[in-house]
All heavy atoms as TSV, in Angstrom:
chain	resi	resn	atom	element	x	y	z
A	1	MET	N	N	-25.096	35.500	-96.887
A	1	MET	CA	C	-25.443	34.341	-97.677
A	1	MET	C	C	-26.759	34.505	-98.454
A	1	MET	O	O	-27.795	35.061	-97.851
A	1	MET	CB	C	-25.558	33.175	-96.712
A	1	MET	CG	C	-25.887	31.819	-97.424
A	1	MET	SD	S	-25.599	30.451	-96.363
A	1	MET	CE	C	-27.234	29.919	-96.094
A	2	SER	N	N	-26.736	34.151	-99.679
A	2	SER	CA	C	-27.917	34.306	-100.565
A	2	SER	C	C	-28.876	33.268	-100.271
A	2	SER	O	O	-28.592	32.056	-100.050
A	2	SER	CB	C	-27.446	34.265	-102.035
A	2	SER	OG	O	-28.595	34.180	-102.867
A	3	ASN	N	N	-30.197	33.551	-100.412
A	3	ASN	CA	C	-31.190	32.552	-100.179
A	3	ASN	C	C	-31.829	32.162	-101.507
A	3	ASN	O	O	-32.641	33.002	-102.013
A	3	ASN	CB	C	-32.325	33.078	-99.199
A	3	ASN	CG	C	-33.451	32.146	-99.001
A	3	ASN	OD1	O	-33.476	31.024	-99.547
A	3	ASN	ND2	N	-34.340	32.554	-98.096
A	4	ILE	N	N	-31.470	31.087	-102.103
A	4	ILE	CA	C	-31.984	30.676	-103.377
A	4	ILE	C	C	-33.441	30.467	-103.312
A	4	ILE	O	O	-34.168	30.550	-104.274
A	4	ILE	CB	C	-31.189	29.332	-103.897
A	4	ILE	CG1	C	-31.528	29.163	-105.382
A	4	ILE	CG2	C	-31.585	28.196	-103.182
A	4	ILE	CD1	C	-30.644	28.177	-106.130
A	5	ASN	N	N	-33.970	30.041	-102.181
A	5	ASN	CA	C	-35.497	29.795	-102.056
A	5	ASN	C	C	-36.282	31.104	-102.484
A	5	ASN	O	O	-37.419	31.040	-102.883
A	5	ASN	CB	C	-35.830	29.388	-100.550
A	5	ASN	CG	C	-35.424	28.015	-100.214
A	5	ASN	OD1	O	-35.290	27.082	-101.119
A	5	ASN	ND2	N	-35.163	27.763	-98.977
A	6	ALA	N	N	-35.694	32.261	-102.230
A	6	ALA	CA	C	-36.436	33.548	-102.549
A	6	ALA	C	C	-36.768	33.602	-104.101
A	6	ALA	O	O	-37.638	34.331	-104.422
A	6	ALA	CB	C	-35.527	34.712	-102.202
A	7	PHE	N	N	-35.949	32.838	-104.893
A	7	PHE	CA	C	-36.168	32.896	-106.401
A	7	PHE	C	C	-37.036	31.849	-106.805
A	7	PHE	O	O	-37.334	31.791	-108.091
A	7	PHE	CB	C	-34.726	32.906	-107.034
A	7	PHE	CG	C	-33.944	33.987	-106.675
A	7	PHE	CD1	C	-32.876	33.832	-105.711
A	7	PHE	CD2	C	-34.067	35.256	-107.180
A	7	PHE	CE1	C	-32.089	34.899	-105.435
A	7	PHE	CE2	C	-33.253	36.311	-106.847
A	7	PHE	CZ	C	-32.325	36.090	-105.937
A	8	LEU	N	N	-37.584	30.907	-106.011
A	8	LEU	CA	C	-38.342	29.876	-106.421
A	8	LEU	C	C	-39.785	30.350	-106.786
A	8	LEU	O	O	-40.391	31.075	-106.043
A	8	LEU	CB	C	-38.542	28.784	-105.403
A	8	LEU	CG	C	-37.176	28.063	-105.032
A	8	LEU	CD1	C	-37.527	27.031	-103.850
A	8	LEU	CD2	C	-36.674	27.286	-106.232
A	9	GLU	N	N	-40.271	30.013	-107.970
A	9	GLU	CA	C	-41.520	30.497	-108.542
A	9	GLU	C	C	-42.480	29.319	-108.589
A	9	GLU	O	O	-41.973	28.146	-108.718
A	9	GLU	CB	C	-41.431	31.113	-109.883
A	9	GLU	CG	C	-40.556	32.377	-109.813
A	9	GLU	CD	C	-40.400	32.936	-111.271
A	9	GLU	OE1	O	-40.787	32.358	-112.243
A	9	GLU	OE2	O	-39.837	34.078	-111.375
A	10	PRO	N	N	-43.703	29.531	-108.570
A	10	PRO	CA	C	-44.720	28.357	-108.776
A	10	PRO	C	C	-44.380	27.658	-110.079
A	10	PRO	O	O	-44.134	28.249	-111.161
A	10	PRO	CB	C	-46.091	29.129	-108.900
A	10	PRO	CG	C	-45.939	30.345	-107.968
A	10	PRO	CD	C	-44.482	30.711	-108.323
A	11	GLY	N	N	-44.356	26.354	-110.020
A	11	GLY	CA	C	-44.020	25.458	-111.152
A	11	GLY	C	C	-42.668	24.897	-111.106
A	11	GLY	O	O	-42.352	24.009	-111.752
A	12	THR	N	N	-41.717	25.574	-110.371
A	12	THR	CA	C	-40.418	25.050	-110.163
A	12	THR	C	C	-40.427	23.730	-109.561
A	12	THR	O	O	-41.068	23.501	-108.587
A	12	THR	CB	C	-39.598	26.056	-109.402
A	12	THR	OG1	O	-39.557	27.228	-109.983
A	12	THR	CG2	C	-38.057	25.523	-109.307
A	13	LEU	N	N	-39.645	22.764	-110.151
A	13	LEU	CA	C	-39.464	21.454	-109.568
A	13	LEU	C	C	-38.276	21.357	-108.588
A	13	LEU	O	O	-37.245	21.935	-108.871
A	13	LEU	CB	C	-39.279	20.392	-110.750
A	13	LEU	CG	C	-40.383	20.256	-111.683
A	13	LEU	CD1	C	-39.960	19.270	-112.691
A	13	LEU	CD2	C	-41.676	19.886	-111.005
A	14	VAL	N	N	-38.538	20.900	-107.411
A	14	VAL	CA	C	-37.495	20.884	-106.330
A	14	VAL	C	C	-37.485	19.531	-105.575
A	14	VAL	O	O	-38.438	18.657	-105.781
A	14	VAL	CB	C	-37.791	22.003	-105.258
A	14	VAL	CG1	C	-37.733	23.337	-105.986
A	14	VAL	CG2	C	-39.214	21.838	-104.633
A	15	ARG	N	N	-36.425	19.424	-104.828
A	15	ARG	CA	C	-36.325	18.183	-103.861
A	15	ARG	C	C	-35.995	18.733	-102.443
A	15	ARG	O	O	-35.301	19.841	-102.403
A	15	ARG	CB	C	-35.275	17.233	-104.316
A	15	ARG	CG	C	-35.740	16.436	-105.519
A	15	ARG	CD	C	-34.628	15.294	-105.712
A	15	ARG	NE	N	-35.093	14.382	-106.705
A	15	ARG	CZ	C	-35.819	13.311	-106.584
A	15	ARG	NH1	N	-36.320	12.964	-105.289
A	15	ARG	NH2	N	-36.278	12.550	-107.511
A	16	HIS	N	N	-36.430	18.025	-101.428
A	16	HIS	CA	C	-36.078	18.448	-100.071
A	16	HIS	C	C	-34.789	17.720	-99.808
A	16	HIS	O	O	-34.725	16.463	-99.932
A	16	HIS	CB	C	-37.177	17.972	-99.155
A	16	HIS	CG	C	-37.020	18.531	-97.755
A	16	HIS	ND1	N	-35.871	18.184	-96.943
A	16	HIS	CD2	C	-37.709	19.386	-97.010
A	16	HIS	CE1	C	-36.076	18.765	-95.726
A	16	HIS	NE2	N	-37.105	19.498	-95.754
A	17	PRO	N	N	-33.642	18.424	-99.384
A	17	PRO	CA	C	-32.474	17.765	-99.277
A	17	PRO	C	C	-32.333	16.678	-98.098
A	17	PRO	O	O	-31.552	15.761	-98.237
A	17	PRO	CB	C	-31.381	18.943	-98.894
A	17	PRO	CG	C	-32.393	20.027	-98.368
A	17	PRO	CD	C	-33.648	19.741	-99.085
A	18	ASP	N	N	-33.219	16.755	-97.225
A	18	ASP	CA	C	-33.221	15.894	-96.028
A	18	ASP	C	C	-34.270	14.758	-96.152
A	18	ASP	O	O	-34.447	13.882	-95.317
A	18	ASP	CB	C	-33.373	16.645	-94.716
A	18	ASP	CG	C	-32.264	17.640	-94.523
A	18	ASP	OD1	O	-31.118	17.412	-94.892
A	18	ASP	OD2	O	-32.600	18.720	-93.950
A	19	GLN	N	N	-35.119	14.871	-97.244
A	19	GLN	CA	C	-36.246	13.986	-97.343
A	19	GLN	C	C	-36.339	13.335	-98.726
A	19	GLN	O	O	-37.220	13.674	-99.486
A	19	GLN	CB	C	-37.606	14.575	-97.097
A	19	GLN	CG	C	-37.690	15.124	-95.652
A	19	GLN	CD	C	-37.620	14.114	-94.648
A	19	GLN	OE1	O	-37.970	12.908	-94.790
A	19	GLN	NE2	N	-37.262	14.527	-93.331
A	20	PRO	N	N	-35.319	12.636	-99.271
A	20	PRO	CA	C	-35.328	12.119	-100.608
A	20	PRO	C	C	-36.406	11.290	-100.965
A	20	PRO	O	O	-36.824	11.130	-102.104
A	20	PRO	CB	C	-33.953	11.355	-100.698
A	20	PRO	CG	C	-33.571	11.154	-99.353
A	20	PRO	CD	C	-34.174	12.146	-98.554
A	21	ASP	N	N	-37.044	10.595	-99.939
A	21	ASP	CA	C	-38.158	9.655	-100.162
A	21	ASP	C	C	-39.470	10.360	-100.561
A	21	ASP	O	O	-40.408	9.830	-100.974
A	21	ASP	CB	C	-38.355	8.721	-98.982
A	21	ASP	CG	C	-38.520	9.467	-97.690
A	21	ASP	OD1	O	-37.850	10.569	-97.475
A	21	ASP	OD2	O	-39.359	9.066	-96.902
A	22	TRP	N	N	-39.516	11.733	-100.344
A	22	TRP	CA	C	-40.623	12.523	-100.702
A	22	TRP	C	C	-40.744	12.692	-102.257
A	22	TRP	O	O	-41.821	13.072	-102.755
A	22	TRP	CB	C	-40.578	13.996	-100.137
A	22	TRP	CG	C	-40.797	13.943	-98.607
A	22	TRP	CD1	C	-41.000	12.800	-97.762
A	22	TRP	CD2	C	-40.832	15.070	-97.752
A	22	TRP	NE1	N	-41.232	13.294	-96.482
A	22	TRP	CE2	C	-41.107	14.710	-96.491
A	22	TRP	CE3	C	-40.768	16.442	-98.002
A	22	TRP	CZ2	C	-41.201	15.549	-95.377
A	22	TRP	CZ3	C	-40.830	17.360	-96.909
A	22	TRP	CH2	C	-41.112	16.798	-95.622
A	23	GLY	N	N	-39.642	12.453	-102.946
A	23	GLY	CA	C	-39.647	12.526	-104.417
A	23	GLY	C	C	-39.542	14.000	-104.837
A	23	GLY	O	O	-39.334	14.947	-104.001
A	24	THR	N	N	-39.811	14.268	-106.147
A	24	THR	CA	C	-39.832	15.619	-106.684
A	24	THR	C	C	-41.039	16.388	-106.336
A	24	THR	O	O	-42.197	15.703	-106.285
A	24	THR	CB	C	-39.648	15.485	-108.170
A	24	THR	OG1	O	-38.451	14.784	-108.454
A	24	THR	CG2	C	-39.671	16.951	-108.866
A	25	GLY	N	N	-40.915	17.588	-106.022
A	25	GLY	CA	C	-42.087	18.373	-105.624
A	25	GLY	C	C	-42.175	19.622	-106.593
A	25	GLY	O	O	-41.200	20.057	-107.300
A	26	GLN	N	N	-43.367	20.091	-106.787
A	26	GLN	CA	C	-43.570	21.349	-107.575
A	26	GLN	C	C	-44.015	22.444	-106.695
A	26	GLN	O	O	-44.946	22.250	-105.772
A	26	GLN	CB	C	-44.728	21.082	-108.606
A	26	GLN	CG	C	-44.881	22.271	-109.529
A	26	GLN	CD	C	-45.999	21.958	-110.517
A	26	GLN	OE1	O	-46.983	21.399	-110.221
A	26	GLN	NE2	N	-45.642	22.258	-111.808
A	27	VAL	N	N	-43.220	23.545	-106.704
A	27	VAL	CA	C	-43.556	24.807	-105.952
A	27	VAL	C	C	-44.981	25.235	-106.312
A	27	VAL	O	O	-45.254	25.466	-107.426
A	27	VAL	CB	C	-42.551	25.889	-106.073
A	27	VAL	CG1	C	-42.958	27.103	-105.363
A	27	VAL	CG2	C	-41.149	25.336	-105.660
A	28	GLN	N	N	-45.877	25.449	-105.308
A	28	GLN	CA	C	-47.155	25.933	-105.449
A	28	GLN	C	C	-47.234	27.435	-105.192
A	28	GLN	O	O	-47.925	28.262	-105.933
A	28	GLN	CB	C	-48.221	25.220	-104.563
A	28	GLN	CG	C	-48.182	23.760	-104.715
A	28	GLN	CD	C	-48.684	23.275	-106.076
A	28	GLN	OE1	O	-49.848	23.560	-106.471
A	28	GLN	NE2	N	-47.840	22.688	-106.921
A	29	SER	N	N	-46.489	27.945	-104.142
A	29	SER	CA	C	-46.469	29.363	-103.842
A	29	SER	C	C	-45.239	29.577	-102.971
A	29	SER	O	O	-44.619	28.632	-102.357
A	29	SER	CB	C	-47.705	29.648	-103.005
A	29	SER	OG	O	-47.781	29.078	-101.750
A	30	ASN	N	N	-44.700	30.874	-102.986
A	30	ASN	CA	C	-43.660	31.282	-102.250
A	30	ASN	C	C	-43.929	32.668	-101.749
A	30	ASN	O	O	-43.804	33.650	-102.360
A	30	ASN	CB	C	-42.350	31.298	-103.110
A	30	ASN	CG	C	-41.090	31.637	-102.320
A	30	ASN	OD1	O	-41.095	31.966	-101.284
A	30	ASN	ND2	N	-39.994	31.632	-103.055
A	31	ILE	N	N	-44.308	32.696	-100.484
A	31	ILE	CA	C	-44.831	34.003	-99.834
A	31	ILE	C	C	-44.022	34.084	-98.580
A	31	ILE	O	O	-44.132	33.275	-97.600
A	31	ILE	CB	C	-46.262	33.926	-99.602
A	31	ILE	CG1	C	-47.078	33.708	-100.850
A	31	ILE	CG2	C	-46.790	35.220	-98.811
A	31	ILE	CD1	C	-48.521	33.472	-100.650
A	32	GLY	N	N	-43.274	35.161	-98.456
A	32	GLY	CA	C	-42.489	35.482	-97.191
A	32	GLY	C	C	-41.502	34.338	-97.014
A	32	GLY	O	O	-40.652	34.008	-97.863
A	33	ASP	N	N	-41.430	33.789	-95.853
A	33	ASP	CA	C	-40.570	32.650	-95.568
A	33	ASP	C	C	-41.175	31.313	-95.723
A	33	ASP	O	O	-40.636	30.352	-95.397
A	33	ASP	CB	C	-40.097	32.764	-94.060
A	33	ASP	CG	C	-39.240	34.043	-93.920
A	33	ASP	OD1	O	-38.499	34.472	-94.844
A	33	ASP	OD2	O	-39.325	34.671	-92.838
A	34	LYS	N	N	-42.406	31.153	-96.310
A	34	LYS	CA	C	-43.116	29.947	-96.380
A	34	LYS	C	C	-43.272	29.556	-97.933
A	34	LYS	O	O	-43.720	30.395	-98.704
A	34	LYS	CB	C	-44.532	30.053	-95.862
A	34	LYS	CG	C	-44.600	30.517	-94.378
A	34	LYS	CD	C	-43.859	29.513	-93.458
A	34	LYS	CE	C	-43.967	29.943	-92.017
A	34	LYS	NZ	N	-43.005	29.196	-91.224
A	35	ILE	N	N	-42.762	28.378	-98.215
A	35	ILE	CA	C	-42.912	27.809	-99.512
A	35	ILE	C	C	-43.832	26.616	-99.548
A	35	ILE	O	O	-43.436	25.657	-98.748
A	35	ILE	CB	C	-41.584	27.503	-100.160
A	35	ILE	CG1	C	-40.640	28.675	-100.192
A	35	ILE	CG2	C	-41.705	26.906	-101.512
A	35	ILE	CD1	C	-39.270	28.296	-100.460
A	36	THR	N	N	-44.923	26.599	-100.273
A	36	THR	CA	C	-45.733	25.445	-100.333
A	36	THR	C	C	-45.295	24.648	-101.590
A	36	THR	O	O	-45.240	25.119	-102.680
A	36	THR	CB	C	-47.250	25.897	-100.489
A	36	THR	OG1	O	-47.582	26.720	-99.395
A	36	THR	CG2	C	-48.154	24.629	-100.477
A	37	VAL	N	N	-45.043	23.307	-101.252
A	37	VAL	CA	C	-44.638	22.407	-102.316
A	37	VAL	C	C	-45.466	21.168	-102.296
A	37	VAL	O	O	-45.789	20.612	-101.327
A	37	VAL	CB	C	-43.090	21.993	-102.062
A	37	VAL	CG1	C	-42.636	21.086	-103.257
A	37	VAL	CG2	C	-42.259	23.226	-101.902
A	38	ASN	N	N	-45.927	20.810	-103.511
A	38	ASN	CA	C	-46.651	19.534	-103.677
A	38	ASN	C	C	-45.668	18.431	-104.073
A	38	ASN	O	O	-45.297	18.406	-105.259
A	38	ASN	CB	C	-47.829	19.623	-104.598
A	38	ASN	CG	C	-48.725	18.581	-104.684
A	38	ASN	OD1	O	-48.756	17.771	-103.726
A	38	ASN	ND2	N	-49.558	18.491	-105.659
A	39	PHE	N	N	-45.293	17.543	-103.123
A	39	PHE	CA	C	-44.398	16.443	-103.367
A	39	PHE	C	C	-45.150	15.248	-103.949
A	39	PHE	O	O	-46.154	14.902	-103.404
A	39	PHE	CB	C	-43.587	16.122	-102.154
A	39	PHE	CG	C	-42.644	17.160	-101.651
A	39	PHE	CD1	C	-42.894	18.090	-100.714
A	39	PHE	CD2	C	-41.356	17.128	-102.292
A	39	PHE	CE1	C	-41.973	19.018	-100.377
A	39	PHE	CE2	C	-40.417	18.081	-101.974
A	39	PHE	CZ	C	-40.701	18.993	-100.974
A	40	ARG	N	N	-44.517	14.629	-104.780
A	40	ARG	CA	C	-45.096	13.414	-105.431
A	40	ARG	C	C	-45.476	12.324	-104.485
A	40	ARG	O	O	-46.515	11.769	-104.579
A	40	ARG	CB	C	-44.083	12.875	-106.568
A	40	ARG	CG	C	-44.596	11.657	-107.240
A	40	ARG	CD	C	-43.642	11.171	-108.296
A	40	ARG	NE	N	-43.337	12.225	-109.250
A	40	ARG	CZ	C	-42.193	12.343	-109.954
A	40	ARG	NH1	N	-41.189	11.522	-109.713
A	40	ARG	NH2	N	-42.045	13.359	-110.718
A	41	GLU	N	N	-44.605	12.030	-103.561
A	41	GLU	CA	C	-44.864	10.955	-102.592
A	41	GLU	C	C	-45.334	11.370	-101.199
A	41	GLU	O	O	-45.780	10.534	-100.448
A	41	GLU	CB	C	-43.511	10.230	-102.386
A	41	GLU	CG	C	-42.919	9.553	-103.616
A	41	GLU	CD	C	-43.930	8.606	-104.359
A	41	GLU	OE1	O	-44.684	7.918	-103.661
A	41	GLU	OE2	O	-43.824	8.478	-105.586
A	42	MET	N	N	-45.433	12.644	-100.971
A	42	MET	CA	C	-45.791	13.075	-99.596
A	42	MET	C	C	-46.988	14.057	-99.666
A	42	MET	O	O	-47.688	14.347	-98.558
A	42	MET	CB	C	-44.568	13.785	-98.947
A	42	MET	CG	C	-44.706	14.053	-97.571
A	42	MET	SD	S	-44.910	12.417	-96.676
A	42	MET	CE	C	-44.894	13.042	-94.942
A	43	GLY	N	N	-47.373	14.640	-100.751
A	43	GLY	CA	C	-48.380	15.547	-100.811
A	43	GLY	C	C	-47.962	17.006	-100.556
A	43	GLY	O	O	-46.750	17.335	-100.709
A	44	LYS	N	N	-48.865	17.836	-100.193
A	44	LYS	CA	C	-48.637	19.298	-100.024
A	44	LYS	C	C	-47.932	19.501	-98.591
A	44	LYS	O	O	-48.603	19.109	-97.655
A	44	LYS	CB	C	-49.913	20.009	-100.210
A	44	LYS	CG	C	-49.660	21.482	-100.522
A	44	LYS	CD	C	-50.943	22.297	-100.848
A	44	LYS	CE	C	-51.448	21.903	-102.176
A	44	LYS	NZ	N	-52.461	22.730	-102.673
A	45	ILE	N	N	-46.794	20.190	-98.695
A	45	ILE	CA	C	-46.064	20.510	-97.517
A	45	ILE	C	C	-45.651	21.967	-97.506
A	45	ILE	O	O	-45.257	22.511	-98.553
A	45	ILE	CB	C	-44.724	19.670	-97.380
A	45	ILE	CG1	C	-45.035	18.158	-97.450
A	45	ILE	CG2	C	-43.842	20.062	-96.151
A	45	ILE	CD1	C	-45.652	17.586	-96.225
A	46	VAL	N	N	-45.726	22.640	-96.374
A	46	VAL	CA	C	-45.304	24.039	-96.238
A	46	VAL	C	C	-43.920	24.067	-95.640
A	46	VAL	O	O	-43.654	23.429	-94.576
A	46	VAL	CB	C	-46.324	24.886	-95.465
A	46	VAL	CG1	C	-45.726	26.359	-95.222
A	46	VAL	CG2	C	-47.612	24.849	-96.038
A	47	ILE	N	N	-42.942	24.586	-96.380
A	47	ILE	CA	C	-41.576	24.508	-95.974
A	47	ILE	C	C	-41.199	26.064	-95.425
A	47	ILE	O	O	-41.486	26.939	-96.019
A	47	ILE	CB	C	-40.633	24.315	-97.125
A	47	ILE	CG1	C	-41.014	23.023	-97.819
A	47	ILE	CG2	C	-39.197	24.325	-96.839
A	47	ILE	CD1	C	-40.674	21.803	-97.196
A	48	ASP	N	N	-40.397	25.967	-94.259
A	48	ASP	CA	C	-39.875	27.225	-93.668
A	48	ASP	C	C	-38.466	27.492	-94.491
A	48	ASP	O	O	-37.581	26.832	-94.141
A	48	ASP	CB	C	-39.667	27.119	-92.227
A	48	ASP	CG	C	-39.150	28.349	-91.627
A	48	ASP	OD1	O	-38.657	29.273	-92.303
A	48	ASP	OD2	O	-39.176	28.505	-90.383
A	49	SER	N	N	-38.515	28.472	-95.308
A	49	SER	CA	C	-37.330	28.738	-96.180
A	49	SER	C	C	-36.006	29.161	-95.267
A	49	SER	O	O	-34.991	29.285	-95.797
A	49	SER	CB	C	-37.605	29.728	-97.196
A	49	SER	OG	O	-37.831	30.953	-96.798
A	50	LYS	N	N	-36.291	29.626	-94.073
A	50	LYS	CA	C	-35.182	29.927	-93.148
A	50	LYS	C	C	-34.478	28.717	-92.675
A	50	LYS	O	O	-33.373	28.764	-92.232
A	50	LYS	CB	C	-35.647	30.843	-92.029
A	50	LYS	CG	C	-36.146	32.245	-92.488
A	50	LYS	CD	C	-36.295	33.170	-91.189
A	50	LYS	CE	C	-37.826	32.999	-90.810
A	50	LYS	NZ	N	-38.064	33.815	-89.617
A	51	ARG	N	N	-35.160	27.606	-92.761
A	51	ARG	CA	C	-34.555	26.375	-92.166
A	51	ARG	C	C	-34.128	25.330	-93.232
A	51	ARG	O	O	-33.245	24.556	-93.006
A	51	ARG	CB	C	-35.664	25.691	-91.269
A	51	ARG	CG	C	-35.994	26.463	-90.055
A	51	ARG	CD	C	-37.013	25.677	-89.288
A	51	ARG	NE	N	-37.252	26.429	-88.041
A	51	ARG	CZ	C	-36.716	26.129	-86.793
A	51	ARG	NH1	N	-35.898	25.010	-86.748
A	51	ARG	NH2	N	-37.054	26.814	-85.784
A	52	VAL	N	N	-34.754	25.361	-94.420
A	52	VAL	CA	C	-34.464	24.405	-95.465
A	52	VAL	C	C	-34.188	25.105	-96.784
A	52	VAL	O	O	-34.915	25.937	-97.227
A	52	VAL	CB	C	-35.758	23.427	-95.708
A	52	VAL	CG1	C	-35.463	22.450	-96.758
A	52	VAL	CG2	C	-36.113	22.725	-94.387
A	53	LEU	N	N	-33.025	24.646	-97.377
A	53	LEU	CA	C	-32.691	25.179	-98.655
A	53	LEU	C	C	-33.058	24.152	-99.705
A	53	LEU	O	O	-32.363	23.011	-99.865
A	53	LEU	CB	C	-31.175	25.455	-98.706
A	53	LEU	CG	C	-30.666	26.129	-99.996
A	53	LEU	CD1	C	-31.332	27.485	-100.228
A	53	LEU	CD2	C	-29.135	26.256	-99.965
A	54	LEU	N	N	-34.183	24.265	-100.442
A	54	LEU	CA	C	-34.601	23.307	-101.394
A	54	LEU	C	C	-33.638	23.230	-102.622
A	54	LEU	O	O	-32.987	24.185	-102.968
A	54	LEU	CB	C	-36.088	23.660	-101.896
A	54	LEU	CG	C	-37.084	23.688	-100.823
A	54	LEU	CD1	C	-38.426	24.233	-101.373
A	54	LEU	CD2	C	-37.376	22.185	-100.303
A	55	VAL	N	N	-33.603	22.103	-103.256
A	55	VAL	CA	C	-32.698	21.766	-104.362
A	55	VAL	C	C	-33.530	21.802	-105.605
A	55	VAL	O	O	-34.541	21.071	-105.710
A	55	VAL	CB	C	-32.034	20.424	-104.215
A	55	VAL	CG1	C	-31.190	20.162	-105.397
A	55	VAL	CG2	C	-31.148	20.366	-102.886
A	56	ILE	N	N	-33.185	22.669	-106.542
A	56	ILE	CA	C	-33.926	22.652	-107.813
A	56	ILE	C	C	-33.493	21.487	-108.626
A	56	ILE	O	O	-32.350	21.157	-108.803
A	56	ILE	CB	C	-33.451	23.989	-108.534
A	56	ILE	CG1	C	-33.965	25.234	-107.730
A	56	ILE	CG2	C	-34.138	23.971	-110.032
A	56	ILE	CD1	C	-33.527	26.521	-108.381
A	57	VAL	N	N	-34.579	20.932	-109.334
A	57	VAL	CA	C	-34.526	19.757	-110.137
A	57	VAL	C	C	-34.369	20.179	-111.569
A	57	VAL	O	O	-35.308	20.876	-112.010
A	57	VAL	CB	C	-35.560	18.734	-109.939
A	57	VAL	CG1	C	-35.494	17.549	-110.841
A	57	VAL	CG2	C	-35.623	18.293	-108.427
A	58	ASP	N	N	-33.326	19.816	-112.329
A	58	ASP	CA	C	-33.358	20.111	-113.734
A	58	ASP	C	C	-34.245	19.258	-114.548
A	58	ASP	O	O	-34.240	18.037	-114.388
A	58	ASP	CB	C	-31.840	19.996	-114.300
A	58	ASP	CG	C	-30.957	20.979	-113.672
A	58	ASP	OD1	O	-31.382	22.095	-113.402
A	58	ASP	OD2	O	-29.760	20.641	-113.602
A	59	GLY	N	N	-35.126	19.837	-115.325
A	59	GLY	CA	C	-36.039	19.289	-116.253
A	59	GLY	C	C	-36.236	17.848	-115.939
A	59	GLY	O	O	-36.803	17.014	-116.372
């Protein structure tokens, strides 16, 4: 199974599939299995990419 999180770059807009109330987030960094995302409604969160498959937001 391919891990789309591996292709996320800083600046990419994403949503957390299990936390829609967090709003849209912007990827800050993607290092190893940790993705730091700054969510509009929740602030900066570190995501374990082995557990969560973030959803890319189109423009």
